PDB file of N, CA, C and O in Angstrom:
ATOM      1  N   MET A   1     -70.462  11.951 -53.584  1.00  0.00           N
ATOM      2  CA  MET A   1     -69.700  11.850 -52.296  1.00  0.00           C
ATOM      3  C   MET A   1     -68.568  12.903 -52.315  1.00  0.00           C
ATOM      4  O   MET A   1     -67.985  13.232 -53.348  1.00  0.00           O
ATOM      5  N   TYR A   2     -68.313  13.388 -51.126  1.00  0.00           N
ATOM      6  CA  TYR A   2     -67.222  14.352 -50.973  1.00  0.00           C
ATOM      7  C   TYR A   2     -66.218  13.717 -50.000  1.00  0.00           C
ATOM      8  O   TYR A   2     -66.605  13.079 -49.021  1.00  0.00           O
ATOM      9  N   LYS A   3     -64.927  13.901 -50.286  1.00  0.00           N
ATOM     10  CA  LYS A   3     -63.897  13.552 -49.354  1.00  0.00           C
ATOM     11  C   LYS A   3     -63.370  14.816 -48.773  1.00  0.00           C
ATOM     12  O   LYS A   3     -62.963  15.726 -49.495  1.00  0.00           O
ATOM     13  N   THR A   4     -63.373  14.881 -47.438  1.00  0.00           N
ATOM     14  CA  THR A   4     -62.920  16.036 -46.706  1.00  0.00           C
ATOM     15  C   THR A   4     -61.640  15.679 -45.969  1.00  0.00           C
ATOM     16  O   THR A   4     -61.589  14.668 -45.268  1.00  0.00           O
ATOM     17  N   THR A   5     -60.614  16.494 -46.119  1.00  0.00           N
ATOM     18  CA  THR A   5     -59.347  16.266 -45.412  1.00  0.00           C
ATOM     19  C   THR A   5     -59.032  17.536 -44.581  1.00  0.00           C
ATOM     20  O   THR A   5     -59.119  18.671 -45.050  1.00  0.00           O
ATOM     21  N   MET A   6     -58.672  17.264 -43.350  1.00  0.00           N
ATOM     22  CA  MET A   6     -58.292  18.351 -42.423  1.00  0.00           C
ATOM     23  C   MET A   6     -56.907  18.178 -41.908  1.00  0.00           C
ATOM     24  O   MET A   6     -56.467  17.057 -41.650  1.00  0.00           O
ATOM     25  N   LYS A   7     -56.204  19.277 -41.751  1.00  0.00           N
ATOM     26  CA  LYS A   7     -54.924  19.277 -41.038  1.00  0.00           C
ATOM     27  C   LYS A   7     -55.237  19.768 -39.640  1.00  0.00           C
ATOM     28  O   LYS A   7     -55.862  20.814 -39.466  1.00  0.00           O
ATOM     29  N   ILE A   8     -54.797  19.005 -38.632  1.00  0.00           N
ATOM     30  CA  ILE A   8     -55.117  19.299 -37.253  1.00  0.00           C
ATOM     31  C   ILE A   8     -53.850  19.265 -36.466  1.00  0.00           C
ATOM     32  O   ILE A   8     -53.040  18.348 -36.601  1.00  0.00           O
ATOM     33  N   ASP A   9     -53.671  20.295 -35.619  1.00  0.00           N
ATOM     34  CA  ASP A   9     -52.510  20.371 -34.712  1.00  0.00           C
ATOM     35  C   ASP A   9     -52.887  19.952 -33.322  1.00  0.00           C
ATOM     36  O   ASP A   9     -53.953  20.307 -32.819  1.00  0.00           O
ATOM     37  N   GLY A  10     -52.001  19.186 -32.693  1.00  0.00           N
ATOM     38  CA  GLY A  10     -52.221  18.835 -31.274  1.00  0.00           C
ATOM     39  C   GLY A  10     -52.497  17.374 -31.026  1.00  0.00           C
ATOM     40  O   GLY A  10     -52.507  16.963 -29.866  1.00  0.00           O
ATOM     41  N   MET A  11     -52.730  16.531 -32.079  1.00  0.00           N
ATOM     42  CA  MET A  11     -52.944  15.116 -31.824  1.00  0.00           C
ATOM     43  C   MET A  11     -51.563  14.464 -31.532  1.00  0.00           C
ATOM     44  O   MET A  11     -50.602  14.639 -32.281  1.00  0.00           O
ATOM     45  N   MET A  12     -51.513  13.723 -30.435  1.00  0.00           N
ATOM     46  CA  MET A  12     -50.278  13.109 -29.995  1.00  0.00           C
ATOM     47  C   MET A  12     -50.270  11.541 -29.968  1.00  0.00           C
ATOM     48  O   MET A  12     -49.213  10.914 -29.897  1.00  0.00           O
ATOM     49  N   CYS A  13     -51.474  10.951 -30.027  1.00  0.00           N
ATOM     50  CA  CYS A  13     -51.547   9.500 -29.827  1.00  0.00           C
ATOM     51  C   CYS A  13     -52.802   8.955 -30.460  1.00  0.00           C
ATOM     52  O   CYS A  13     -53.579   9.702 -31.056  1.00  0.00           O
ATOM     53  N   GLY A  14     -53.010   7.640 -30.332  1.00  0.00           N
ATOM     54  CA  GLY A  14     -54.194   6.985 -30.806  1.00  0.00           C
ATOM     55  C   GLY A  14     -55.452   7.445 -30.183  1.00  0.00           C
ATOM     56  O   GLY A  14     -56.481   7.481 -30.857  1.00  0.00           O
ATOM     57  N   MET A  15     -55.437   7.814 -28.890  1.00  0.00           N
ATOM     58  CA  MET A  15     -56.569   8.270 -28.163  1.00  0.00           C
ATOM     59  C   MET A  15     -56.991   9.646 -28.723  1.00  0.00           C
ATOM     60  O   MET A  15     -58.179   9.964 -28.765  1.00  0.00           O
ATOM     61  N   CYS A  16     -56.031  10.434 -29.139  1.00  0.00           N
ATOM     62  CA  CYS A  16     -56.358  11.732 -29.745  1.00  0.00           C
ATOM     63  C   CYS A  16     -57.095  11.521 -31.065  1.00  0.00           C
ATOM     64  O   CYS A  16     -58.078  12.199 -31.363  1.00  0.00           O
ATOM     65  N   GLU A  17     -56.598  10.570 -31.842  1.00  0.00           N
ATOM     66  CA  GLU A  17     -57.257  10.181 -33.081  1.00  0.00           C
ATOM     67  C   GLU A  17     -58.685   9.772 -32.841  1.00  0.00           C
ATOM     68  O   GLU A  17     -59.593  10.220 -33.542  1.00  0.00           O
ATOM     69  N   ALA A  18     -58.894   8.919 -31.849  1.00  0.00           N
ATOM     70  CA  ALA A  18     -60.248   8.413 -31.495  1.00  0.00           C
ATOM     71  C   ALA A  18     -61.159   9.564 -31.124  1.00  0.00           C
ATOM     72  O   ALA A  18     -62.330   9.588 -31.503  1.00  0.00           O
ATOM     73  N   HIS A  19     -60.619  10.523 -30.381  1.00  0.00           N
ATOM     74  CA  HIS A  19     -61.367  11.654 -29.884  1.00  0.00           C
ATOM     75  C   HIS A  19     -61.854  12.482 -31.054  1.00  0.00           C
ATOM     76  O   HIS A  19     -63.016  12.886 -31.087  1.00  0.00           O
ATOM     77  N   ILE A  20     -60.989  12.736 -32.003  1.00  0.00           N
ATOM     78  CA  ILE A  20     -61.334  13.513 -33.224  1.00  0.00           C
ATOM     79  C   ILE A  20     -62.395  12.739 -34.014  1.00  0.00           C
ATOM     80  O   ILE A  20     -63.419  13.299 -34.405  1.00  0.00           O
ATOM     81  N   ASN A  21     -62.139  11.448 -34.242  1.00  0.00           N
ATOM     82  CA  ASN A  21     -63.045  10.619 -35.058  1.00  0.00           C
ATOM     83  C   ASN A  21     -64.483  10.619 -34.442  1.00  0.00           C
ATOM     84  O   ASN A  21     -65.462  10.780 -35.171  1.00  0.00           O
ATOM     85  N   ASP A  22     -64.599  10.439 -33.108  1.00  0.00           N
ATOM     86  CA  ASP A  22     -65.857  10.428 -32.481  1.00  0.00           C
ATOM     87  C   ASP A  22     -66.579  11.804 -32.594  1.00  0.00           C
ATOM     88  O   ASP A  22     -67.793  11.866 -32.792  1.00  0.00           O
ATOM     89  N   ALA A  23     -65.825  12.857 -32.467  1.00  0.00           N
ATOM     90  CA  ALA A  23     -66.395  14.217 -32.614  1.00  0.00           C
ATOM     91  C   ALA A  23     -66.977  14.438 -34.017  1.00  0.00           C
ATOM     92  O   ALA A  23     -68.080  14.962 -34.176  1.00  0.00           O
ATOM     93  N   ILE A  24     -66.186  14.014 -35.049  1.00  0.00           N
ATOM     94  CA  ILE A  24     -66.676  14.150 -36.438  1.00  0.00           C
ATOM     95  C   ILE A  24     -67.923  13.340 -36.678  1.00  0.00           C
ATOM     96  O   ILE A  24     -68.903  13.844 -37.227  1.00  0.00           O
ATOM     97  N   ARG A  25     -67.894  12.085 -36.270  1.00  0.00           N
ATOM     98  CA  ARG A  25     -69.089  11.174 -36.469  1.00  0.00           C
ATOM     99  C   ARG A  25     -70.303  11.752 -35.775  1.00  0.00           C
ATOM    100  O   ARG A  25     -71.403  11.653 -36.318  1.00  0.00           O
ATOM    101  N   SER A  26     -70.159  12.361 -34.585  1.00  0.00           N
ATOM    102  CA  SER A  26     -71.286  12.889 -33.873  1.00  0.00           C
ATOM    103  C   SER A  26     -71.829  14.194 -34.475  1.00  0.00           C
ATOM    104  O   SER A  26     -73.034  14.438 -34.410  1.00  0.00           O
ATOM    105  N   ALA A  27     -70.982  15.017 -35.046  1.00  0.00           N
ATOM    106  CA  ALA A  27     -71.355  16.325 -35.451  1.00  0.00           C
ATOM    107  C   ALA A  27     -71.658  16.504 -36.915  1.00  0.00           C
ATOM    108  O   ALA A  27     -72.401  17.414 -37.282  1.00  0.00           O
ATOM    109  N   ILE A  28     -71.100  15.659 -37.764  1.00  0.00           N
ATOM    110  CA  ILE A  28     -71.260  15.808 -39.218  1.00  0.00           C
ATOM    111  C   ILE A  28     -72.174  14.709 -39.695  1.00  0.00           C
ATOM    112  O   ILE A  28     -71.803  13.536 -39.650  1.00  0.00           O
ATOM    113  N   PRO A  29     -73.375  15.062 -40.155  1.00  0.00           N
ATOM    114  CA  PRO A  29     -74.383  14.066 -40.593  1.00  0.00           C
ATOM    115  C   PRO A  29     -73.816  13.255 -41.784  1.00  0.00           C
ATOM    116  O   PRO A  29     -73.302  13.815 -42.752  1.00  0.00           O
ATOM    117  N   GLY A  30     -73.927  11.977 -41.677  1.00  0.00           N
ATOM    118  CA  GLY A  30     -73.514  11.066 -42.804  1.00  0.00           C
ATOM    119  C   GLY A  30     -72.024  10.891 -42.968  1.00  0.00           C
ATOM    120  O   GLY A  30     -71.589  10.342 -43.981  1.00  0.00           O
ATOM    121  N   ALA A  31     -71.193  11.349 -41.983  1.00  0.00           N
ATOM    122  CA  ALA A  31     -69.770  11.166 -42.106  1.00  0.00           C
ATOM    123  C   ALA A  31     -69.431   9.645 -42.020  1.00  0.00           C
ATOM    124  O   ALA A  31     -69.845   8.953 -41.090  1.00  0.00           O
ATOM    125  N   LYS A  32     -68.669   9.165 -43.016  1.00  0.00           N
ATOM    126  CA  LYS A  32     -68.262   7.764 -43.043  1.00  0.00           C
ATOM    127  C   LYS A  32     -66.781   7.677 -43.315  1.00  0.00           C
ATOM    128  O   LYS A  32     -66.143   8.635 -43.752  1.00  0.00           O
ATOM    129  N   LYS A  33     -66.250   6.488 -43.040  1.00  0.00           N
ATOM    130  CA  LYS A  33     -64.795   6.239 -43.287  1.00  0.00           C
ATOM    131  C   LYS A  33     -63.949   7.319 -42.610  1.00  0.00           C
ATOM    132  O   LYS A  33     -63.016   7.827 -43.231  1.00  0.00           O
ATOM    133  N   VAL A  34     -64.240   7.685 -41.369  1.00  0.00           N
ATOM    134  CA  VAL A  34     -63.514   8.675 -40.632  1.00  0.00           C
ATOM    135  C   VAL A  34     -62.214   8.058 -40.197  1.00  0.00           C
ATOM    136  O   VAL A  34     -62.206   7.008 -39.555  1.00  0.00           O
ATOM    137  N   LYS A  35     -61.081   8.711 -40.548  1.00  0.00           N
ATOM    138  CA  LYS A  35     -59.738   8.191 -40.257  1.00  0.00           C
ATOM    139  C   LYS A  35     -58.910   9.379 -39.823  1.00  0.00           C
ATOM    140  O   LYS A  35     -58.987  10.451 -40.424  1.00  0.00           O
ATOM    141  N   SER A  36     -58.112   9.193 -38.775  1.00  0.00           N
ATOM    142  CA  SER A  36     -57.183  10.221 -38.299  1.00  0.00           C
ATOM    143  C   SER A  36     -55.770   9.593 -38.141  1.00  0.00           C
ATOM    144  O   SER A  36     -55.610   8.401 -37.880  1.00  0.00           O
ATOM    145  N   SER A  37     -54.767  10.471 -38.315  1.00  0.00           N
ATOM    146  CA  SER A  37     -53.404  10.097 -38.091  1.00  0.00           C
ATOM    147  C   SER A  37     -52.709  11.180 -37.321  1.00  0.00           C
ATOM    148  O   SER A  37     -52.548  12.303 -37.799  1.00  0.00           O
ATOM    149  N   HIS A  38     -52.287  10.827 -36.094  1.00  0.00           N
ATOM    150  CA  HIS A  38     -51.596  11.849 -35.305  1.00  0.00           C
ATOM    151  C   HIS A  38     -50.215  12.079 -35.900  1.00  0.00           C
ATOM    152  O   HIS A  38     -49.690  13.188 -35.803  1.00  0.00           O
ATOM    153  N   GLY A  39     -49.611  11.064 -36.515  1.00  0.00           N
ATOM    154  CA  GLY A  39     -48.268  11.208 -37.124  1.00  0.00           C
ATOM    155  C   GLY A  39     -48.290  12.199 -38.247  1.00  0.00           C
ATOM    156  O   GLY A  39     -47.365  12.997 -38.396  1.00  0.00           O
ATOM    157  N   ASN A  40     -49.350  12.161 -39.053  1.00  0.00           N
ATOM    158  CA  ASN A  40     -49.469  13.070 -40.230  1.00  0.00           C
ATOM    159  C   ASN A  40     -50.217  14.376 -39.859  1.00  0.00           C
ATOM    160  O   ASN A  40     -50.188  15.358 -40.601  1.00  0.00           O
ATOM    161  N   GLY A  41     -50.894  14.350 -38.675  1.00  0.00           N
ATOM    162  CA  GLY A  41     -51.649  15.564 -38.323  1.00  0.00           C
ATOM    163  C   GLY A  41     -52.856  15.704 -39.186  1.00  0.00           C
ATOM    164  O   GLY A  41     -53.250  16.833 -39.481  1.00  0.00           O
ATOM    165  N   GLU A  42     -53.463  14.650 -39.607  1.00  0.00           N
ATOM    166  CA  GLU A  42     -54.623  14.722 -40.546  1.00  0.00           C
ATOM    167  C   GLU A  42     -55.828  13.904 -40.072  1.00  0.00           C
ATOM    168  O   GLU A  42     -55.706  12.962 -39.289  1.00  0.00           O
ATOM    169  N   CYS A  43     -56.931  14.286 -40.554  1.00  0.00           N
ATOM    170  CA  CYS A  43     -58.189  13.533 -40.426  1.00  0.00           C
ATOM    171  C   CYS A  43     -58.930  13.637 -41.724  1.00  0.00           C
ATOM    172  O   CYS A  43     -58.949  14.702 -42.342  1.00  0.00           O
ATOM    173  N   SER A  44     -59.558  12.531 -42.166  1.00  0.00           N
ATOM    174  CA  SER A  44     -60.372  12.553 -43.363  1.00  0.00           C
ATOM    175  C   SER A  44     -61.616  11.753 -43.197  1.00  0.00           C
ATOM    176  O   SER A  44     -61.683  10.848 -42.366  1.00  0.00           O
ATOM    177  N   PHE A  45     -62.638  12.092 -44.012  1.00  0.00           N
ATOM    178  CA  PHE A  45     -63.910  11.353 -44.025  1.00  0.00           C
ATOM    179  C   PHE A  45     -64.587  11.620 -45.314  1.00  0.00           C
ATOM    180  O   PHE A  45     -64.226  12.543 -46.045  1.00  0.00           O
ATOM    181  N   VAL A  46     -65.595  10.799 -45.609  1.00  0.00           N
ATOM    182  CA  VAL A  46     -66.438  10.982 -46.776  1.00  0.00           C
ATOM    183  C   VAL A  46     -67.885  11.265 -46.323  1.00  0.00           C
ATOM    184  O   VAL A  46     -68.321  10.817 -45.262  1.00  0.00           O
ATOM    185  N   SER A  47     -68.599  12.009 -47.146  1.00  0.00           N
ATOM    186  CA  SER A  47     -70.004  12.299 -46.848  1.00  0.00           C
ATOM    187  C   SER A  47     -70.736  12.616 -48.147  1.00  0.00           C
ATOM    188  O   SER A  47     -70.127  13.020 -49.137  1.00  0.00           O
ATOM    189  N   GLU A  48     -72.057  12.424 -48.124  1.00  0.00           N
ATOM    190  CA  GLU A  48     -72.864  12.671 -49.295  1.00  0.00           C
ATOM    191  C   GLU A  48     -72.848  14.184 -49.667  1.00  0.00           C
ATOM    192  O   GLU A  48     -72.830  14.535 -50.846  1.00  0.00           O
ATOM    193  N   ASN A  49     -72.855  15.024 -48.692  1.00  0.00           N
ATOM    194  CA  ASN A  49     -72.920  16.441 -48.939  1.00  0.00           C
ATOM    195  C   ASN A  49     -71.605  17.094 -48.442  1.00  0.00           C
ATOM    196  O   ASN A  49     -70.930  16.616 -47.531  1.00  0.00           O
ATOM    197  N   LYS A  50     -71.304  18.210 -49.109  1.00  0.00           N
ATOM    198  CA  LYS A  50     -70.076  18.940 -48.687  1.00  0.00           C
ATOM    199  C   LYS A  50     -70.325  19.549 -47.377  1.00  0.00           C
ATOM    200  O   LYS A  50     -71.274  20.322 -47.249  1.00  0.00           O
ATOM    201  N   PRO A  51     -69.508  19.252 -46.336  1.00  0.00           N
ATOM    202  CA  PRO A  51     -69.660  19.808 -45.016  1.00  0.00           C
ATOM    203  C   PRO A  51     -69.257  21.259 -44.960  1.00  0.00           C
ATOM    204  O   PRO A  51     -68.398  21.707 -45.719  1.00  0.00           O
ATOM    205  N   GLU A  52     -69.873  21.986 -44.065  1.00  0.00           N
ATOM    206  CA  GLU A  52     -69.544  23.405 -43.899  1.00  0.00           C
ATOM    207  C   GLU A  52     -68.239  23.509 -43.095  1.00  0.00           C
ATOM    208  O   GLU A  52     -68.069  22.852 -42.068  1.00  0.00           O
ATOM    209  N   GLU A  53     -67.311  24.365 -43.598  1.00  0.00           N
ATOM    210  CA  GLU A  53     -66.035  24.538 -42.944  1.00  0.00           C
ATOM    211  C   GLU A  53     -66.234  25.141 -41.514  1.00  0.00           C
ATOM    212  O   GLU A  53     -65.494  24.784 -40.597  1.00  0.00           O
ATOM    213  N   ALA A  54     -67.177  26.005 -41.335  1.00  0.00           N
ATOM    214  CA  ALA A  54     -67.447  26.595 -40.040  1.00  0.00           C
ATOM    215  C   ALA A  54     -67.900  25.535 -39.009  1.00  0.00           C
ATOM    216  O   ALA A  54     -67.560  25.640 -37.830  1.00  0.00           O
ATOM    217  N   LYS A  55     -68.645  24.543 -39.438  1.00  0.00           N
ATOM    218  CA  LYS A  55     -69.096  23.520 -38.551  1.00  0.00           C
ATOM    219  C   LYS A  55     -67.932  22.626 -38.145  1.00  0.00           C
ATOM    220  O   LYS A  55     -67.795  22.229 -36.988  1.00  0.00           O
ATOM    221  N   ILE A  56     -67.083  22.319 -39.156  1.00  0.00           N
ATOM    222  CA  ILE A  56     -65.883  21.442 -38.845  1.00  0.00           C
ATOM    223  C   ILE A  56     -64.974  22.201 -37.872  1.00  0.00           C
ATOM    224  O   ILE A  56     -64.476  21.613 -36.912  1.00  0.00           O
ATOM    225  N   ARG A  57     -64.751  23.506 -38.111  1.00  0.00           N
ATOM    226  CA  ARG A  57     -63.911  24.329 -37.209  1.00  0.00           C
ATOM    227  C   ARG A  57     -64.436  24.261 -35.793  1.00  0.00           C
ATOM    228  O   ARG A  57     -63.678  24.037 -34.849  1.00  0.00           O
ATOM    229  N   GLU A  58     -65.739  24.455 -35.646  1.00  0.00           N
ATOM    230  CA  GLU A  58     -66.380  24.432 -34.336  1.00  0.00           C
ATOM    231  C   GLU A  58     -66.208  23.124 -33.633  1.00  0.00           C
ATOM    232  O   GLU A  58     -65.892  23.087 -32.444  1.00  0.00           O
ATOM    233  N   VAL A  59     -66.414  22.030 -34.363  1.00  0.00           N
ATOM    234  CA  VAL A  59     -66.281  20.652 -33.840  1.00  0.00           C
ATOM    235  C   VAL A  59     -64.851  20.398 -33.322  1.00  0.00           C
ATOM    236  O   VAL A  59     -64.657  19.941 -32.195  1.00  0.00           O
ATOM    237  N   ILE A  60     -63.870  20.702 -34.167  1.00  0.00           N
ATOM    238  CA  ILE A  60     -62.468  20.474 -33.801  1.00  0.00           C
ATOM    239  C   ILE A  60     -62.048  21.360 -32.636  1.00  0.00           C
ATOM    240  O   ILE A  60     -61.384  20.875 -31.720  1.00  0.00           O
ATOM    241  N   GLU A  61     -62.401  22.607 -32.638  1.00  0.00           N
ATOM    242  CA  GLU A  61     -61.964  23.452 -31.559  1.00  0.00           C
ATOM    243  C   GLU A  61     -62.581  23.072 -30.220  1.00  0.00           C
ATOM    244  O   GLU A  61     -61.963  23.253 -29.171  1.00  0.00           O
ATOM    245  N   LYS A  62     -63.811  22.540 -30.260  1.00  0.00           N
ATOM    246  CA  LYS A  62     -64.413  22.044 -29.026  1.00  0.00           C
ATOM    247  C   LYS A  62     -63.652  20.903 -28.409  1.00  0.00           C
ATOM    248  O   LYS A  62     -63.721  20.694 -27.198  1.00  0.00           O
ATOM    249  N   THR A  63     -62.925  20.157 -29.221  1.00  0.00           N
ATOM    250  CA  THR A  63     -62.152  19.017 -28.703  1.00  0.00           C
ATOM    251  C   THR A  63     -60.843  19.469 -28.079  1.00  0.00           C
ATOM    252  O   THR A  63     -60.190  18.690 -27.383  1.00  0.00           O
ATOM    253  N   GLY A  64     -60.449  20.713 -28.315  1.00  0.00           N
ATOM    254  CA  GLY A  64     -59.182  21.232 -27.754  1.00  0.00           C
ATOM    255  C   GLY A  64     -58.039  21.189 -28.698  1.00  0.00           C
ATOM    256  O   GLY A  64     -56.923  21.567 -28.340  1.00  0.00           O
ATOM    257  N   TYR A  65     -58.281  20.734 -29.912  1.00  0.00           N
ATOM    258  CA  TYR A  65     -57.178  20.687 -30.968  1.00  0.00           C
ATOM    259  C   TYR A  65     -57.345  21.904 -31.858  1.00  0.00           C
ATOM    260  O   TYR A  65     -58.350  22.609 -31.768  1.00  0.00           O
ATOM    261  N   THR A  66     -56.354  22.161 -32.729  1.00  0.00           N
ATOM    262  CA  THR A  66     -56.350  23.328 -33.565  1.00  0.00           C
ATOM    263  C   THR A  66     -56.507  22.910 -35.031  1.00  0.00           C
ATOM    264  O   THR A  66     -55.685  22.173 -35.575  1.00  0.00           O
ATOM    265  N   LEU A  67     -57.563  23.392 -35.641  1.00  0.00           N
ATOM    266  CA  LEU A  67     -57.751  23.118 -37.077  1.00  0.00           C
ATOM    267  C   LEU A  67     -56.901  24.075 -37.932  1.00  0.00           C
ATOM    268  O   LEU A  67     -57.044  25.295 -37.859  1.00  0.00           O
ATOM    269  N   ILE A  68     -56.043  23.499 -38.716  1.00  0.00           N
ATOM    270  CA  ILE A  68     -55.148  24.304 -39.570  1.00  0.00           C
ATOM    271  C   ILE A  68     -55.760  24.580 -40.919  1.00  0.00           C
ATOM    272  O   ILE A  68     -55.736  25.713 -41.398  1.00  0.00           O
ATOM    273  N   SER A  69     -56.324  23.521 -41.552  1.00  0.00           N
ATOM    274  CA  SER A  69     -56.939  23.695 -42.850  1.00  0.00           C
ATOM    275  C   SER A  69     -57.974  22.619 -43.101  1.00  0.00           C
ATOM    276  O   SER A  69     -57.970  21.561 -42.472  1.00  0.00           O
ATOM    277  N   VAL A  70     -58.858  22.915 -44.037  1.00  0.00           N
ATOM    278  CA  VAL A  70     -59.907  21.969 -44.499  1.00  0.00           C
ATOM    279  C   VAL A  70     -60.033  22.049 -46.007  1.00  0.00           C
ATOM    280  O   VAL A  70     -60.098  23.134 -46.584  1.00  0.00           O
ATOM    281  N   SER A  71     -60.065  20.895 -46.631  1.00  0.00           N
ATOM    282  CA  SER A  71     -60.346  20.854 -48.054  1.00  0.00           C
ATOM    283  C   SER A  71     -61.389  19.716 -48.364  1.00  0.00           C
ATOM    284  O   SER A  71     -61.330  18.622 -47.804  1.00  0.00           O
ATOM    285  N   SER A  72     -62.294  20.027 -49.240  1.00  0.00           N
ATOM    286  CA  SER A  72     -63.305  19.008 -49.687  1.00  0.00           C
ATOM    287  C   SER A  72     -63.240  18.909 -51.160  1.00  0.00           C
ATOM    288  O   SER A  72     -63.134  19.926 -51.845  1.00  0.00           O
ATOM    289  N   GLU A  73     -63.298  17.732 -51.674  1.00  0.00           N
ATOM    290  CA  GLU A  73     -63.320  17.483 -53.110  1.00  0.00           C
ATOM    291  C   GLU A  73     -64.267  16.331 -53.442  1.00  0.00           C
ATOM    292  O   GLU A  73     -64.511  15.455 -52.613  1.00  0.00           O
ATOM    293  N   ILE A  74     -64.777  16.345 -54.620  1.00  0.00           N
ATOM    294  CA  ILE A  74     -65.656  15.249 -55.047  1.00  0.00           C
ATOM    295  C   ILE A  74     -64.802  13.972 -55.140  1.00  0.00           C
ATOM    296  O   ILE A  74     -63.744  13.928 -55.767  1.00  0.00           O
ATOM    297  N   SER A  75     -65.330  12.951 -54.481  1.00  0.00           N
ATOM    298  CA  SER A  75     -64.635  11.637 -54.518  1.00  0.00           C
ATOM    299  C   SER A  75     -64.984  10.915 -55.774  1.00  0.00           C
ATOM    300  O   SER A  75     -66.110  10.436 -55.909  1.00  0.00           O
ATOM    301  N   GLU A  76     -64.072  10.813 -56.699  1.00  0.00           N
ATOM    302  CA  GLU A  76     -64.306  10.183 -58.006  1.00  0.00           C
ATOM    303  C   GLU A  76     -64.646   8.705 -57.885  1.00  0.00           C
ATOM    304  O   GLU A  76     -65.488   8.210 -58.634  1.00  0.00           O
ATOM    305  N   LYS A  77     -64.011   7.984 -56.956  1.00  0.00           N
ATOM    306  CA  LYS A  77     -64.300   6.575 -56.826  1.00  0.00           C
ATOM    307  C   LYS A  77     -65.778   6.253 -56.651  1.00  0.00           C
ATOM    308  O   LYS A  77     -66.286   5.312 -57.260  1.00  0.00           O
ATOM    309  N   ARG A  78     -66.478   7.041 -55.810  1.00  0.00           N
ATOM    310  CA  ARG A  78     -67.853   6.818 -55.569  1.00  0.00           C
ATOM    311  C   ARG A  78     -68.703   7.156 -56.796  1.00  0.00           C
ATOM    312  O   ARG A  78     -69.717   6.500 -57.031  1.00  0.00           O
ATOM    313  N   LEU A  79     -68.328   8.126 -57.553  1.00  0.00           N
ATOM    314  CA  LEU A  79     -69.100   8.581 -58.723  1.00  0.00           C
ATOM    315  C   LEU A  79     -69.007   7.601 -59.902  1.00  0.00           C
ATOM    316  O   LEU A  79     -69.922   7.565 -60.725  1.00  0.00           O
ATOM    317  N   TRP A  80     -67.976   6.840 -60.004  1.00  0.00           N
ATOM    318  CA  TRP A  80     -67.819   5.912 -61.133  1.00  0.00           C
ATOM    319  C   TRP A  80     -68.994   4.892 -61.145  1.00  0.00           C
ATOM    320  O   TRP A  80     -69.434   4.483 -62.220  1.00  0.00           O
ATOM    321  N   GLY A  81     -69.475   4.504 -60.021  1.00  0.00           N
ATOM    322  CA  GLY A  81     -70.518   3.484 -59.924  1.00  0.00           C
ATOM    323  C   GLY A  81     -71.909   4.034 -60.222  1.00  0.00           C
ATOM    324  O   GLY A  81     -72.845   3.254 -60.393  1.00  0.00           O
ATOM    325  N   ARG A  82     -72.070   5.357 -60.289  1.00  0.00           N
ATOM    326  CA  ARG A  82     -73.385   5.960 -60.529  1.00  0.00           C
ATOM    327  C   ARG A  82     -73.700   6.038 -61.986  1.00  0.00           C
ATOM    328  O   ARG A  82     -72.794   6.139 -62.814  1.00  0.00           O
ATOM    329  N   LYS A  83     -74.941   5.994 -62.317  1.00  0.00           N
ATOM    330  CA  LYS A  83     -75.391   6.124 -63.683  1.00  0.00           C
ATOM    331  C   LYS A  83     -75.999   7.505 -63.950  1.00  0.00           C
ATOM    332  O   LYS A  83     -76.433   7.783 -65.068  1.00  0.00           O
TER     333      LYS A  83
END
């Protein structure tokens, strides 16, 4: 599992968060635990495969917000349960 965290500029309220979350769920196959915070200007999600930064950038820009950065790392919590 990979945890992807994005810094996003332009989110102002809960509806902005919902808009970003819906866009990620629709465009990124297998995206789970999608969470956004307009206060922190962040969105994160987990997925089985590492998502392509270009795809994330395209998705966010189509919503009208500005993607500042993207980072993906292996989620250790999920790996502990695997044999």
